[in-house]
All heavy atoms as an XYZ file, in Angstrom:
684
protein
N     176.332    104.229     48.485
C     175.146    104.966     48.824
C     173.933    104.106     48.513
O     173.824    103.537     47.454
C     175.125    106.242     47.946
C     174.056    107.107     48.220
S     174.428    108.568     47.237
C     173.376    109.683     47.857
N     173.030    104.026     49.497
C     171.823    103.224     49.360
C     170.702    104.057     48.760
O     170.493    105.199     49.161
C     171.392    102.710     50.724
C     171.634    101.259     50.953
C     171.031    100.906     52.279
C     171.166     99.412     52.457
N     170.598     98.979     53.667
N     169.964    103.496     47.848
C     168.772    104.154     47.290
C     167.537    103.421     47.777
O     167.460    102.220     47.782
C     168.860    104.110     45.760
C     170.069    104.922     45.253
S     170.050    105.063     43.488
C     168.841    106.324     43.291
N     166.555    104.219     48.193
C     165.318    103.680     48.700
C     164.218    103.877     47.658
O     164.115    104.900     47.055
C     164.894    104.327     50.006
C     165.884    104.117     51.099
N     165.977    102.910     51.783
C     166.813    104.918     51.667
C     166.909    103.010     52.690
N     167.455    104.211     52.640
N     163.399    102.855     47.499
C     162.323    102.968     46.543
C     161.061    103.480     47.255
O     160.705    103.009     48.319
C     162.019    101.586     45.969
O     160.852    101.639     45.171
N     160.407    104.417     46.655
C     159.156    104.996     47.224
C     157.932    104.419     46.521
O     156.839    104.912     46.722
C     159.182    106.521     47.060
C     160.140    107.188     48.004
O     160.449    106.606     49.047
N     160.598    108.351     47.687
N     158.094    103.408     45.707
C     156.993    102.876     44.946
C     155.893    102.351     45.843
O     154.741    102.645     45.659
C     157.460    101.721     43.996
O     158.578    102.238     43.248
C     156.378    101.270     43.089
N     156.255    101.555     46.855
C     155.239    100.976     47.736
C     154.540    102.093     48.531
O     153.310    102.050     48.681
C     155.896    100.006     48.704
N     155.286    103.074     48.993
C     154.675    104.153     49.739
C     153.744    105.004     48.895
O     152.638    105.365     49.320
N     154.129    105.310     47.673
C     153.274    106.136     46.806
C     152.043    105.371     46.375
O     150.986    105.960     46.241
C     154.068    106.657     45.602
O     154.470    105.594     44.789
N     152.145    104.088     46.176
C     150.996    103.245     45.853
C     150.012    103.235     47.021
O     148.795    103.335     46.795
C     151.426    101.786     45.497
O     152.348    101.862     44.412
C     150.244    100.951     45.095
N     150.539    103.115     48.211
C     149.680    103.125     49.385
C     148.950    104.478     49.526
O     147.750    104.489     49.795
C     150.511    102.814     50.624
C     149.702    102.824     51.897
C     148.783    101.799     52.167
C     149.844    103.855     52.830
C     148.042    101.801     53.328
C     149.097    103.870     53.983
C     148.183    102.845     54.231
N     149.661    105.532     49.344
C     149.009    106.895     49.413
C     147.963    107.051     48.342
O     146.891    107.618     48.583
C     150.060    107.996     49.314
C     150.965    108.164     50.531
C     152.047    109.220     50.281
C     150.142    108.534     51.765
N     148.261    106.586     47.151
C     147.302    106.644     46.050
C     146.015    105.910     46.426
O     144.930    106.350     46.211
C     147.898    106.126     44.752
C     146.919    106.046     43.645
C     146.579    107.055     42.817
C     146.100    104.936     43.299
N     145.618    106.623     41.939
C     145.280    105.314     42.192
C     145.962    103.630     43.787
C     144.356    104.466     41.616
C     145.043    102.776     43.186
C     144.282    103.213     42.120
N     146.201    104.693     46.969
C     145.060    103.867     47.364
C     144.268    104.546     48.468
O     143.028    104.525     48.464
C     145.552    102.496     47.793
N     144.966    105.164     49.389
C     144.281    105.895     50.491
C     143.437    107.024     49.929
O     142.292    107.214     50.338
C     145.305    106.461     51.468
C     145.576    105.612     52.660
C     146.476    106.343     53.655
O     147.432    107.020     53.272
N     146.145    106.230     54.919
N     143.991    107.799     49.019
C     143.260    108.921     48.429
C     142.073    108.424     47.599
O     140.978    108.981     47.661
C     144.177    109.767     47.557
C     145.131    110.596     48.358
N     144.729    111.661     49.116
C     146.492    110.510     48.515
C     145.776    112.173     49.751
N     146.852    111.489     49.374
N     142.262    107.344     46.861
C     141.195    106.778     46.037
C     140.060    106.309     46.925
O     138.858    106.541     46.653
C     141.711    105.641     45.180
N     140.400    105.630     48.021
C     139.379    105.140     48.930
C     138.655    106.322     49.605
O     137.426    106.314     49.748
C     139.998    104.227     50.026
C     139.060    103.559     51.009
C     138.040    102.679     50.236
C     139.825    102.680     51.978
N     139.412    107.320     50.014
C     138.806    108.516     50.622
C     137.862    109.192     49.679
O     136.754    109.625     50.077
N     138.245    109.311     48.390
C     137.373    109.923     47.388
C     136.087    109.109     47.202
O     135.007    109.670     47.067
C     138.124    110.092     46.085
C     139.245    111.113     46.144
O     139.256    111.890     47.090
O     140.070    111.074     45.238
N     136.206    107.797     47.220
C     135.072    106.929     47.027
C     134.096    107.054     48.238
O     132.877    107.138     48.052
C     135.497    105.491     46.880
N     134.657    107.113     49.415
C     133.820    107.267     50.629
C     133.079    108.605     50.600
O     131.886    108.705     50.902
C     134.664    107.103     51.919
C     133.872    107.536     53.147
C     135.147    105.671     52.050
N     133.789    109.661     50.188
C     133.180    110.982     50.087
C     132.055    110.975     49.045
O     130.979    111.536     49.306
C     134.251    112.019     49.703
O     135.258    112.038     50.711
C     133.659    113.398     49.558
N     132.264    110.363     47.904
C     131.269    110.267     46.884
C     130.019    109.526     47.372
O     128.874    109.947     47.126
C     131.817    109.600     45.646
N     130.228    108.431     48.087
C     129.106    107.675     48.641
C     128.330    108.520     49.632
O     127.101    108.536     49.661
C     129.586    106.349     49.265
C     128.472    105.692     50.077
C     130.106    105.407     48.190
N     129.070    109.253     50.456
C     128.414    110.125     51.450
C     127.581    111.205     50.815
O     126.441    111.470     51.225
N     128.109    111.815     49.745
C     127.363    112.865     49.013
C     126.099    112.276     48.385
O     125.034    112.895     48.403
C     128.230    113.533     47.947
C     129.267    114.450     48.527
N     128.967    115.511     49.361
C     130.598    114.460     48.371
C     130.096    116.127     49.711
N     131.089    115.493     49.117
N     126.220    111.095     47.777
C     125.127    110.434     47.148
C     124.044    110.092     48.197
O     122.848    110.295     47.944
C     125.582    109.173     46.415
O     126.555    109.553     45.436
C     124.422    108.478     45.723
N     124.456    109.568     49.319
C     123.512    109.216     50.369
C     122.740    110.471     50.866
O     121.555    110.456     51.098
C     124.191    108.549     51.524
N     123.486    111.595     50.979
C     122.870    112.846     51.415
C     121.832    113.286     50.376
O     120.734    113.725     50.766
C     123.941    113.925     51.630
O     124.821    113.492     52.670
C     123.310    115.240     52.011
N     122.184    113.229     49.112
C     121.230    113.649     48.085
C     119.967    112.745     48.079
O     118.850    113.225     47.913
C     121.874    113.609     46.675
C     122.811    114.765     46.430
C     123.162    114.915     44.964
N     123.643    113.714     44.321
C     124.939    113.384     44.216
N     125.868    114.156     44.699
N     125.276    112.266     43.594
N     120.161    111.456     48.257
C     119.027    110.525     48.279
C     118.146    110.840     49.493
O     116.896    110.887     49.390
C     119.483    109.061     48.301
C     120.126    108.715     46.944
C     118.360    108.115     48.663
C     120.823    107.365     46.925
N     118.789    111.051     50.651
C     117.989    111.373     51.884
C     117.194    112.649     51.683
O     116.029    112.715     52.052
C     118.931    111.461     53.054
C     118.225    111.614     54.391
C     119.176    111.529     55.584
N     120.258    112.491     55.552
C     121.530    112.201     55.346
N     121.888    110.937     55.194
N     122.477    113.132     55.361
N     117.801    113.679     51.085
C     117.112    114.944     50.891
C     115.957    114.761     49.889
O     114.876    115.335     50.058
C     118.079    116.021     50.362
C     118.976    116.572     51.403
C     119.878    117.637     50.855
C     120.809    118.197     51.936
N     121.700    119.227     51.401
N     116.165    113.915     48.886
C     115.108    113.674     47.893
C     113.909    112.997     48.539
O     112.762    113.356     48.285
C     115.627    112.831     46.745
O     116.597    113.505     46.008
N     114.167    111.997     49.404
C     113.084    111.310     50.099
C     112.385    112.277     51.059
O     111.156    112.222     51.176
C     113.584    110.093     50.834
C     113.698    108.866     49.971
C     114.916    108.244     49.768
C     112.585    108.336     49.323
C     115.033    107.142     48.971
C     112.677    107.210     48.508
C     113.903    106.644     48.328
N     113.130    113.114     51.725
C     112.517    114.095     52.630
C     111.609    115.068     51.845
O     110.476    115.334     52.300
C     113.605    114.872     53.361
C     113.079    115.862     54.387
C     114.173    116.593     55.096
C     113.587    117.589     56.091
N     114.589    118.343     56.752
N     112.048    115.541     50.720
C     111.250    116.413     49.895
C     110.007    115.717     49.363
O     108.927    116.273     49.355
C     112.072    116.973     48.715
C     113.081    117.979     49.172
O     112.986    118.561     50.242
N     114.118    118.168     48.349
N     110.176    114.443     48.926
C     109.034    113.682     48.457
C     108.034    113.462     49.570
O     106.804    113.654     49.356
C     109.518    112.313     47.932
C     108.433    111.336     47.498
C     107.654    111.906     46.288
C     109.007    109.992     47.153
N     108.502    113.141     50.770
C     107.572    112.942     51.897
C     106.812    114.231     52.227
O     105.623    114.210     52.504
C     108.320    112.419     53.092
C     107.393    112.096     54.253
C     107.329    112.744     55.434
C     106.387    111.101     54.285
N     106.337    112.179     56.218
C     105.736    111.172     55.535
C     105.956    110.160     53.395
C     104.688    110.327     55.884
C     104.911    109.279     53.742
C     104.299    109.403     54.979
N     107.510    115.355     52.184
C     106.870    116.650     52.457
C     105.758    116.919     51.414
O     104.690    117.376     51.756
C     107.871    117.785     52.422
O     108.749    117.686     53.533
N     106.080    116.639     50.133
C     105.079    116.856     49.085
C     103.865    115.963     49.253
O     102.734    116.371     49.026
C     105.705    116.641     47.701
C     106.702    117.733     47.333
C     106.125    119.124     47.380
O     105.015    119.359     46.848
N     106.795    120.033     48.028
N     104.071    114.716     49.731
C     102.978    113.812     50.004
C     102.113    114.361     51.120
O     100.861    114.381     51.072
C     103.494    112.386     50.314
C     104.039    111.734     49.052
C     102.376    111.515     50.932
C     104.809    110.447     49.309
N     102.788    114.851     52.188
C     102.039    115.376     53.335
C     101.261    116.649     52.934
O     100.121    116.856     53.366
C     102.978    115.695     54.471
C     103.498    114.462     55.175
C     104.464    114.816     56.276
O     105.336    115.667     56.106
N     104.303    114.177     57.411
N     101.854    117.498     52.124
C     101.199    118.711     51.637
C      99.966    118.322     50.841
O      98.891    118.929     50.988
C     102.160    119.637     50.883
C     103.169    120.219     51.802
C     101.393    120.715     50.101
C     104.371    120.927     51.092
N     100.120    117.333     49.960
C      98.981    116.872     49.146
C      97.839    116.370     50.029
O      96.672    116.635     49.743
N      98.191    115.616     51.061
C      97.147    115.094     51.949
C      96.448    116.226     52.671
O      95.232    116.224     52.833
C      97.773    114.123     52.983
C      98.167    112.800     52.388
C      98.833    111.935     53.430
N      99.162    110.607     52.916
C      99.824    109.706     53.562
N     100.237    109.972     54.798
N     100.098    108.554     53.025
N      97.237    117.180     53.194
C      96.658    118.324     53.913
C      95.769    119.106     52.983
O      94.670    119.542     53.334
C      97.742    119.198     54.492
C      97.240    120.399     55.267
S      96.217    119.954     56.717
C      97.456    119.224     57.745
N      96.245    119.310     51.767
C      95.454    120.070     50.765
C      94.128    119.327     50.489
O      93.101    119.986     50.386
C      96.255    120.213     49.498
C      95.696    121.156     48.486
C      96.605    121.361     47.305
O      97.720    120.849     47.281
N      96.143    122.111     46.329
N      94.165    118.031     50.403
C      92.953    117.259     50.149
C      91.962    117.425     51.302
O      90.742    117.591     51.034
C      93.321    115.804     49.998
O      92.184    114.995     49.826
N      92.430    117.399     52.497
C      91.577    117.574     53.663
C      90.934    118.946     53.652
O      89.710    119.122     53.865
C      92.323    117.315     54.973
C      91.513    117.771     56.186
C      92.696    115.855     55.110
N      91.736    119.957     53.379
C      91.211    121.315     53.353
C      90.252    121.535     52.194
O      89.233    122.258     52.344
C      92.370    122.341     53.277
C      93.268    122.401     54.497
C      94.503    123.243     54.221
C      92.515    122.959     55.689
N      90.516    120.936     51.029
C      89.602    121.044     49.901
C      88.233    120.414     50.210
O      87.223    120.853     49.692
C      90.226    120.370     48.663
C      91.340    121.096     48.062
C      90.899    122.305     47.242
O      89.734    122.630     47.106
N      91.886    123.033     46.725
N      88.232    119.399     51.074
C      86.984    118.719     51.426
C      86.099    119.565     52.353
O      84.903    119.293     52.471
C      87.264    117.368     52.041
N      86.695    120.560     52.948
C      85.893    121.454     53.868
C      85.027    122.389     53.069
O      85.373    122.772     51.916
C      86.840    122.284     54.750
C      87.625    121.515     55.732
S      88.705    122.636     56.651
C      88.871    121.752     58.177
N      83.900    122.767     53.648
C      83.054    123.751     52.971
C      83.552    125.161     53.275
O      84.433    125.373     54.128
C      81.590    123.557     53.339
C      81.286    123.803     54.830
O      81.908    124.650     55.433
N      80.355    123.024     55.363
N      83.001    126.140     52.568
C      83.491    127.528     52.726
C      83.339    128.061     54.136
O      84.179    128.860     54.579
C      82.779    128.417     51.704
C      83.202    128.146     50.268
O      84.323    127.611     50.081
O      82.416    128.418     49.335
N      82.282    127.698     54.805
C      82.073    128.174     56.185
C      83.151    127.625     57.118
O      83.685    128.372     57.943
C      80.700    127.736     56.657
C      80.352    128.222     58.064
C      78.996    127.713     58.545
O      78.127    127.462     57.726
O      78.823    127.619     59.781
N      83.505    126.398     56.961
C      84.558    125.799     57.794
C      85.909    126.460     57.502
O      86.664    126.754     58.418
C      84.651    124.296     57.522
C      83.482    123.507     58.030
C      83.502    122.071     57.550
O      83.842    121.798     56.408
N      83.119    121.147     58.426
N      86.174    126.692     56.237
C      87.427    127.376     55.854
C      87.477    128.786     56.443
O      88.508    129.231     56.932
C      87.597    127.430     54.354
C      87.848    126.081     53.623
C      87.835    126.260     52.124
C      89.178    125.506     54.086
N      86.330    129.476     56.399
C      86.251    130.837     56.956
C      86.558    130.824     58.452
O      87.245    131.713     58.995
C      84.877    131.456     56.669
C      84.720    132.825     57.195
N      85.361    133.910     56.668
C      83.987    133.287     58.252
C      85.039    134.998     57.377
N      84.207    134.650     58.336
N      86.066    129.807     59.172
C      86.295    129.693     60.631
C      87.762    129.558     60.959
O      88.212    130.016     61.996
C      85.504    128.499     61.208
C      84.029    128.788     61.345
C      83.328    127.604     61.972
C      81.846    127.870     62.098
N      81.123    126.719     62.689
N      88.532    128.887     60.108
C      89.972    128.739     60.351
C      90.790    129.851     59.705
O      92.007    129.917     59.841
C      90.529    127.366     59.951
C      90.312    127.073     58.475
C      89.909    126.267     60.804
C      91.015    125.788     58.012
N      90.090    130.764     59.029
C      90.746    131.964     58.534
C      91.453    131.848     57.178
O      92.383    132.585     56.927
N      90.991    130.962     56.335
C      91.573    130.880     55.000
C      90.484    130.869     53.926
O      89.311    130.571     54.203
C      92.466    129.618     54.820
C      91.664    128.329     54.961
C      93.646    129.634     55.748
C      92.428    127.073     54.593
N      90.880    131.236     52.723
C      89.967    131.184     51.581
C      90.353    129.995     50.732
O      91.481    129.518     50.799
C      90.089    132.463     50.785
C      89.655    133.700     51.542
C      89.796    134.959     50.705
O      90.027    134.869     49.483
O      89.695    136.047     51.318
N      89.407    129.548     49.923
C      89.622    128.375     49.065
C      90.853    128.608     48.149
O      91.596    127.696     47.897
C      88.379    128.067     48.247
C      88.446    126.732     47.618
C      87.064    126.219     47.245
N      86.186    125.974     48.387
C      86.214    124.872     49.135
N      87.088    123.960     48.913
N      85.367    124.746     50.144
N      91.077    129.821     47.706
C      92.217    130.085     46.793
C      93.561    129.997     47.497
O      94.583    129.843     46.859
C      92.040    131.489     46.187
O      92.081    132.492     47.197
N      93.565    130.025     48.843
C      94.793    129.977     49.615
C      95.083    128.618     50.236
O      95.999    128.517     51.090
N      94.382    127.617     49.815
C      94.495    126.300     50.428
C      95.904    125.716     50.227
O      96.519    125.210     51.173
C      93.412    125.305     49.926
C      92.077    125.674     50.546
C      93.777    123.867     50.229
C      90.907    124.816     50.098
N      96.437    125.803     49.046
C      97.785    125.221     48.773
C      98.844    125.858     49.671
O      99.625    125.167     50.311
C      98.150    125.387     47.308
C      99.534    124.917     46.944
C      99.649    123.439     47.006
N     101.030    122.985     46.752
C     101.421    121.778     46.730
N     100.521    120.789     46.909
N     102.655    121.438     46.505
N      98.826    127.211     49.728
C      99.824    127.888     50.586
C      99.657    127.564     52.051
O     100.627    127.378     52.773
C      99.718    129.415     50.342
C     100.142    129.869     48.992
C      99.066    129.701     47.905
O      97.870    129.531     48.304
O      99.430    129.649     46.735
N      98.417    127.488     52.486
C      98.140    127.153     53.882
C      98.591    125.737     54.200
O      99.208    125.491     55.251
C      96.663    127.355     54.199
C      96.300    127.280     55.670
C      96.705    128.328     56.529
C      95.643    126.206     56.200
C      96.395    128.275     57.882
C      95.329    126.142     57.561
C      95.720    127.186     58.381
O      95.415    127.119     59.715
N      98.347    124.784     53.306
C      98.784    123.405     53.490
C     100.294    123.344     53.572
O     100.876    122.631     54.429
C      98.259    122.519     52.384
N     100.988    124.054     52.707
C     102.469    124.100     52.736
C     102.964    124.675     54.042
O     103.928    124.155     54.631
C     103.000    124.944     51.582
C     102.891    124.252     50.240
C     103.330    125.146     49.079
O     103.709    126.328     49.293
O     103.286    124.642     47.933
N     102.309    125.721     54.524
C     102.685    126.309     55.780
C     102.522    125.325     56.958
O     103.439    125.187     57.823
C     101.882    127.570     56.086
C     102.103    128.149     57.446
N     103.247    128.809     57.803
C     101.338    128.131     58.550
C     103.156    129.177     59.074
N     102.004    128.774     59.538
N     101.396    124.650     56.996
C     101.160    123.669     58.078
C     102.167    122.557     58.086
O     102.585    122.123     59.151
C      99.736    123.130     57.940
C      98.577    124.061     58.280
C      97.275    123.377     57.977
C      98.623    124.534     59.713
N     102.576    122.118     56.942
C     103.506    120.994     56.866
C     104.969    121.405     57.084
O     105.728    120.730     57.744
C     103.370    120.252     55.482
C     104.453    119.209     55.316
C     101.988    119.610     55.391
N     105.343    122.566     56.557
C     106.743    122.972     56.591
C     107.107    123.867     57.753
O     108.310    124.109     57.994
C     107.176    123.660     55.289
O     106.368    124.838     55.086
C     106.985    122.730     54.097
N     106.160    124.395     58.495
C     106.418    125.311     59.587
C     107.237    124.594     60.654
O     106.927    123.506     61.064
C     105.152    125.849     60.202
C     105.371    126.763     61.392
C     105.776    128.041     61.228
C     105.121    126.285     62.663
C     105.988    128.881     62.304
C     105.332    127.111     63.748
C     105.748    128.408     63.555
O     105.972    129.213     64.675
N     108.316    125.248     61.101
C     109.159    124.711     62.177
C     109.084    125.629     63.381
O     109.535    126.778     63.309
C     110.603    124.550     61.705
C     110.773    123.481     60.631
C     112.206    123.273     60.278
O     113.109    123.575     61.107
O     112.455    122.772     59.190
N     108.521    125.121     64.443
C     108.443    125.914     65.684
C     109.792    125.994     66.336
O     110.461    124.989     66.575
C     107.434    125.234     66.634
C     107.240    125.932     67.929
C     106.582    127.170     67.954
C     107.701    125.380     69.116
C     106.415    127.811     69.176
C     107.527    126.010     70.304
C     106.900    127.247     70.363
O     106.714    127.898     71.529
N     110.259    127.212     66.622
C     111.598    127.372     67.195
C     111.593    127.566     68.706
O     112.600    127.916     69.298
C     112.342    128.558     66.514
C     111.633    129.869     66.683
O     110.527    129.912     67.301
O     112.171    130.872     66.239
N     110.457    127.363     69.341
C     110.395    127.458     70.775
C     110.078    128.851     71.230
O     109.900    129.771     70.460
N     110.034    129.006     72.540
C     109.733    130.314     73.092
C     110.964    131.034     73.500
O     111.958    130.597     73.828
C     108.823    130.154     74.311
C     107.451    129.560     73.990
C     106.657    129.289     75.262
C     106.644    130.511     73.117
Protein backbone atom coordinates (compact mmCIF):
# COMPACT_ATOMS: atom_id res chain seq x y z
CA UNK A 1 0.00 0.00 0.00
CA UNK A 2 1.40 3.38 -1.04
CA UNK A 3 1.17 6.36 1.29
CA UNK A 4 1.08 9.86 -0.15
CA UNK A 5 2.41 12.87 1.70
CA UNK A 6 0.21 15.96 1.81
CA UNK A 7 2.93 18.16 3.28
CA UNK A 8 3.71 19.98 0.04
CA UNK A 9 0.03 20.50 -0.76
CA UNK A 10 -0.86 21.80 2.70
CA UNK A 11 2.14 24.15 2.67
CA UNK A 12 1.04 25.52 -0.69
CA UNK A 13 -2.52 26.08 0.58
CA UNK A 14 -1.22 27.76 3.70
CA UNK A 15 0.92 30.08 1.57
CA UNK A 16 -2.06 30.86 -0.68
CA UNK A 17 -4.22 31.78 2.32
CA UNK A 18 -1.45 33.87 3.87
CA UNK A 19 -0.93 35.75 0.62
CA UNK A 20 -4.67 36.25 0.18
CA UNK A 21 -4.95 37.62 3.73
CA UNK A 22 -2.06 40.01 3.10
CA UNK A 23 -3.61 41.28 -0.13
CA UNK A 24 -6.94 41.80 1.66
CA UNK A 25 -5.22 43.72 4.47
CA UNK A 26 -3.41 45.96 1.98
CA UNK A 27 -6.69 46.62 0.17
CA UNK A 28 -8.45 47.58 3.41
CA UNK A 29 -5.59 49.86 4.39
CA UNK A 30 -5.58 51.54 0.97
CA UNK A 31 -9.34 52.09 1.24
CA UNK A 32 -8.99 53.68 4.69
CA UNK A 33 -6.18 55.95 3.47
CA UNK A 34 -8.21 57.00 0.40
CA UNK A 35 -11.26 57.79 2.58
CA UNK A 36 -9.09 59.79 4.99
CA UNK A 37 -7.66 61.89 2.16
CA UNK A 38 -11.15 62.41 0.73
CA UNK A 39 -12.43 63.59 4.11
CA UNK A 40 -9.40 65.85 4.57
CA UNK A 41 -9.91 67.38 1.12
CA UNK A 42 -13.60 67.99 1.88
CA UNK A 43 -12.70 69.74 5.14
CA UNK A 44 -10.18 71.94 3.29
CA UNK A 45 -12.81 72.88 0.71
CA UNK A 46 -15.40 73.60 3.43
CA UNK A 47 -12.87 75.84 5.20
CA UNK A 48 -12.17 77.74 1.99
CA UNK A 49 -15.87 78.18 1.26
CA UNK A 50 -16.48 79.30 4.82
CA UNK A 51 -13.68 81.86 4.50
CA UNK A 52 -15.19 83.29 1.33
CA UNK A 53 -18.63 83.52 2.92
CA UNK A 54 -17.23 85.11 6.09
CA UNK A 55 -15.60 87.81 3.93
CA UNK A 56 -19.03 88.84 2.57
CA UNK A 57 -20.94 91.62 4.25
CA UNK A 58 -24.40 91.09 5.77
CA UNK A 59 -26.20 92.54 2.75
CA UNK A 60 -24.46 90.12 0.38
CA UNK A 61 -25.24 87.19 2.68
CA UNK A 62 -28.89 88.29 2.84
CA UNK A 63 -29.07 88.32 -0.98
CA UNK A 64 -28.02 84.66 -1.14
CA UNK A 65 -30.40 83.78 1.67
CA UNK A 66 -28.15 82.95 4.60
CA UNK A 67 -27.33 84.50 7.94
CA UNK A 68 -23.85 84.87 9.36
CA UNK A 69 -24.62 82.23 12.03
CA UNK A 70 -25.42 79.67 9.30
CA UNK A 71 -22.24 80.08 7.27
CA UNK A 72 -20.61 76.81 8.41
CA UNK A 73 -23.69 74.72 7.59
CA UNK A 74 -24.15 76.46 4.25
CA UNK A 75 -20.48 75.91 3.33
CA UNK A 76 -20.79 72.20 4.22
CA UNK A 77 -23.93 71.94 2.07
CA UNK A 78 -22.26 73.59 -0.92
CA UNK A 79 -19.24 71.29 -0.73
CA UNK A 80 -20.95 67.99 0.11
CA UNK A 81 -24.18 68.29 -1.89
CA UNK A 82 -24.43 65.61 -4.59
CA UNK A 83 -26.78 66.34 -7.47
CA UNK A 84 -28.60 63.15 -8.45
CA UNK A 85 -29.92 64.39 -11.77
CA UNK A 86 -33.41 65.02 -12.97
